[in-house]
Structures are given as structure tokens and as C-alpha cells.
N, C-alpha and C positions, 0 to 999 in steps of 0.2 A: 719434671712430672713422667713416670715413663710411660709406655703405650706397650704393655705386655700381653701381647697376644696369646691366648690361650686356645689349645685343641682339648678335645676329649680328654680327662682327666685321666691321667694312666692308662690308657689306652692305646695301642699300636694298632695299626690297619694291617692285618695277618691273613692272607689268603680270601680277600675278600670281607673280613668281619672284623669285629673291632675289639681287641681282646684286652682284658686287664692287667696290666705290668704292674708289678709289686713297687717302681720307684720311678721319680720322675729327676730329670735334667735340666737346670736352667742353662738358656743358650743366651749369651751376651755379645752386644756390638764389640766388634775387634779393637775398634778405633777409642771408643768410650768405656767402654766395660759396662755399659748401661744395660741392664735385663731386658731380652728383646721377647722371649719366651719360654714358658717351661713345656715341655714335651715328654712321652713318655720315654724311660730308661730300661730297656730289654735286661731281661737276663737269660742265662742259657737256655731257659726254656722255652721263651718267646723266641731268641733266636733259631732253636732247633725247628721251632715250628712254621718259622718264617724260610726256612732252607728248604724245608720238606713242600711247602705250598708253593715255591719260585719251582723246583721241581718237577711239580705235578703240573704246573702252567707249562711249563715247555716240553713235553712232554706230547707225544702224539706228531702229527702232518706238519701244524700249523708251527709248533715249537721251533722244528726241525727246520723248516722254511726260513723262521723269522730268525734263528742262529746262524744261518747261513748267509742270508741277507747283512746280518750283523755283521759278519766275520768278511764279508767281501767288502763290504763298506771299508772296514778298518783295513783292508789290502789294498785299499786305493782303487777297486775296480769299478765303484760305481758310487754313486751320490745317493744318501738317502732322502725318498720324497718329505719335503716339508709341508 
């Protein structure tokens, strides 16, 4: 018996909004090959929209601060708060 998880059908969360995609992708358990979920499969248009949304999210002072924090943590300067 499969316990297939279902997310919003053919939708990707981009920029805080669910955007309809043109395809889906089945995710399978590596050990058994059993289907686990069906998720949105983004095409070029959706990927470009996601990149644009991410760039917008990281623009401005807050984004610069967050990127600086992540770079510092990656360089071993400090630990990220949990």
C-alpha cells in the first residue's frame, strides 16, 4: 500500500504565491522505489520566476545582512542561531 503525499497539484511556491506548472514529477523512496509524492516539475518559465523572486527577496539591507551572516557562518566565523 502506497502512502503517496499530495501537494497542491501542479503548483510551485514562487514569491509567496502558488504558481501553476505544466508538469509533475513523481518522487520515489531510494531504498524501495515506492512512490512517495507527486510534486510540481518547474519549466524554464517557473525557474526564471523563482530566481527573480529570490533576487528580490535578498535585495535591500535585510538581504545584505542575511547574506553576510550566511557567508560568515560558512567561513567558520560564527554559528547560526538555532
